[in-house]
N, C-alpha and C positions, 0 to 999 in steps of 0.2 A: 528455460529462463534461470537455471540454476548457475548461470556464470553471472548473472548480475548481483552486484554487491547490495547489502540493505541501503546504502546512502544513494548508489545509482536507482533503485528503485523508488526510495525517496522519491528524489530530484525528479524522476518521469512522473509520478503521481500528483505533484505540484504543479509541472507545466498543464498537465490534463485537467487539474482544477481551476485555471487559470488564477489574472493578477490577484483579484479581491480575494478568493477563498485562500489562495494558498499564504497573502498575507495577513490572513488570520491565523491559519497554522504556524504558521513562523515566527507570530509574535509573541508563542507560547516558547520557544526555544533558548536553549544555555547562547551564549556568546561564540563558542567553541563550534555548538552544533549550527548554527546558524554561516559561521565559515566555513566548514566542511561541505554541508548542504550548497551555500552560493558559490562556490566552486566545482562544486559538481555539477552544478546548472548549467554553466558558464562550456563546461567540457563536453556537453550531452551531444549538442548537435540535433542534427535529424533524429527522430527515434519513428522507426517503422511502428505501423499501425498495430500492428497484431506484437509487438513487445507491448506496447502502452496497452492495449487490452489486456494482454496476461499480466502484466501489474494492475489494471484495475480492478482485473477479477480475483486476485490473488487478495487485495484491500477490501474487498467485500467480503471474501468468504473469509478474512480474519475478524474484519469488525461483527460479522453474522455469526460468529464462534463466540466472540468476547462477550455476547451480548445476552446469549444464554450462561456465560462462566458462573453467575452469581445462583443459577437454577440448575437441578439436577433435571433428569425424569427422561421420558423422550425425546421431546423438542430439544434440549441440548445433545442428547447422544445421537441424532439424527444429523442436528448442524454441525456437531463435528467430524461427523463419519464423510456428511458432503465436500467439509471443508478441504479434509484429508486425501478424501477420494476421487470427489468429484460428483455431480449429480447422474454421472450413466450408470455408476458401479451400484 
């Protein structure tokens, strides 16, 4: 998934969220960000389910790690390692 740009990943994520939730997210963006993201959504076409799943998993890992960002300790360290290396390691 390293070949996907951040904008492409964001577009895939928004499509996976559905219209209502994606609209809530997009309402917080700057005009230039909206234009760039909308253009990328137009270019998306069909997204393979494995790619969509990878994007959703990456988002979940980042969101989980961010939740612990204000906290130190074992819970943060574990979340950070899982986000970096995966749960298998």
